[in-house]
C-alpha positions as CSV (number, residue, x, y, z in Angstrom):
1,M,12.4,-92.7,100.3
2,P,8.8,-93.0,99.1
3,T,8.3,-94.1,95.7
4,E,6.0,-92.2,93.4
5,P,2.7,-94.2,93.0
6,S,2.2,-96.0,89.6
7,V,0.1,-94.9,86.8
8,H,-2.3,-97.6,87.9
9,D,-2.3,-96.2,91.2
10,A,-2.6,-92.6,90.3
11,L,-5.4,-93.8,87.4
12,G,-7.5,-95.9,90.2
13,A,-7.5,-92.5,92.5
14,A,-8.7,-90.5,89.6
15,L,-11.3,-92.8,88.8
16,R,-12.6,-92.7,92.4
17,E,-12.6,-89.2,92.2
18,L,-14.2,-89.5,88.8
19,E,-16.8,-91.6,90.4
20,A,-17.5,-89.0,93.7
21,T,-17.7,-85.9,91.2
22,M,-20.6,-88.1,89.1
23,K,-22.2,-88.5,92.6
24,A,-22.1,-85.1,94.0
25,A,-23.7,-83.9,90.5
26,N,-26.4,-86.7,90.3
27,M,-25.1,-88.6,87.4
28,W,-24.3,-91.9,89.3
29,R,-27.7,-93.2,89.9
30,M,-29.1,-94.9,86.7
31,D,-30.2,-98.2,85.4
32,K,-27.6,-100.5,83.8
33,P,-28.2,-100.2,80.0
34,E,-29.3,-103.6,78.1
35,A,-26.6,-105.9,77.2
36,A,-27.2,-104.9,73.6
37,A,-26.2,-101.6,74.4
38,F,-22.4,-102.5,74.8
39,N,-22.3,-103.7,71.7
40,S,-22.3,-100.3,69.5
41,R,-19.6,-99.3,67.5
42,Q,-20.5,-95.5,67.9
43,P,-17.8,-93.4,70.0
44,F,-19.2,-93.6,73.6
45,C,-22.0,-95.8,72.8
46,I,-23.6,-92.7,71.8
47,D,-26.5,-94.5,70.1
48,T,-27.4,-96.5,72.6
49,M,-26.8,-95.2,76.1
50,S,-26.6,-91.6,77.8
51,L,-22.8,-90.1,78.4
52,P,-23.1,-90.8,81.9
53,Q,-24.1,-94.1,81.5
54,W,-20.9,-95.0,79.3
55,L,-18.9,-93.3,81.6
56,R,-19.9,-95.5,84.5
57,F,-20.6,-98.9,82.9
58,V,-18.0,-98.6,79.9
59,F,-15.3,-96.0,80.8
60,I,-14.8,-96.5,84.3
61,A,-15.6,-100.2,84.6
62,R,-13.0,-100.9,81.9
63,L,-10.0,-98.5,83.5
64,D,-10.9,-100.3,86.7
65,A,-10.6,-103.7,84.9
66,L,-7.0,-102.3,83.6
67,V,-5.7,-101.0,87.2
68,E,-7.0,-103.8,88.7
69,Q,-4.8,-106.3,86.0
70,R,-1.8,-103.5,86.0
71,A,-2.3,-104.3,82.6
72,P,-1.2,-101.9,79.7
73,L,-3.1,-98.7,79.3
74,P,-4.6,-97.4,75.5
75,A,-2.6,-95.2,74.1
76,S,-4.3,-92.2,74.2
77,C,-7.2,-90.9,75.9
78,D,-9.5,-88.0,74.8
79,V,-13.0,-88.1,76.5
80,A,-13.1,-84.7,77.9
81,P,-13.8,-82.6,74.9
82,A,-16.7,-85.1,74.5
83,V,-17.7,-84.7,78.2
84,D,-17.4,-81.1,78.4
85,A,-20.0,-80.7,75.0
86,Y,-22.7,-83.3,76.9
87,L,-22.4,-80.9,80.1
88,I,-23.0,-77.8,78.2
89,Q,-26.0,-79.4,76.1
90,E,-27.2,-80.8,79.3
91,G,-26.9,-77.4,81.0
92,A,-25.1,-78.7,83.8
93,R,-24.0,-76.5,86.8
94,A,-21.0,-74.7,86.4
95,Q,-19.0,-76.1,89.5
96,D,-20.3,-79.6,88.6
97,R,-19.1,-79.0,84.6
98,M,-15.4,-77.4,85.9
99,L,-14.9,-80.7,88.5
100,L,-15.9,-83.3,86.2
101,Q,-13.6,-81.5,83.2
102,K,-10.8,-81.6,85.9
103,V,-11.1,-85.2,86.6
104,I,-11.7,-86.6,83.1
105,E,-8.5,-84.0,81.9
106,D,-6.6,-85.7,84.5
107,I,-7.6,-89.6,83.5
108,D,-6.8,-88.6,79.5
109,R,-3.4,-86.8,80.7
110,L,-2.7,-90.0,82.8
111,I,-3.5,-92.4,80.3
112,T,-2.3,-90.2,76.9
113,E,1.3,-89.3,78.9
114,N,1.7,-92.7,80.1
């Protein structure tokens, strides 16, 4: 009888999907922020990096570490509204916006329902 994938396995797969979706939307290739940028106290490091930088170098990196260590996940996650607002503001293609929104909502749900 096949066992259901763990939340860590499902989250790992969703993070790979987010990475692939960001690459397809030309939102992956960028410089790593300066070390000081990671010390931001603002949500999404909005004062020190772009949202795609935060997604790649903070959000994905931190969640990947939790997945690898099978560590407890945050109590909740609600990143989708900020990502959608950013994509609207930046005039992202509707297709890219829809795909990114779906994968981010999946990640939010996986973490929050865990």
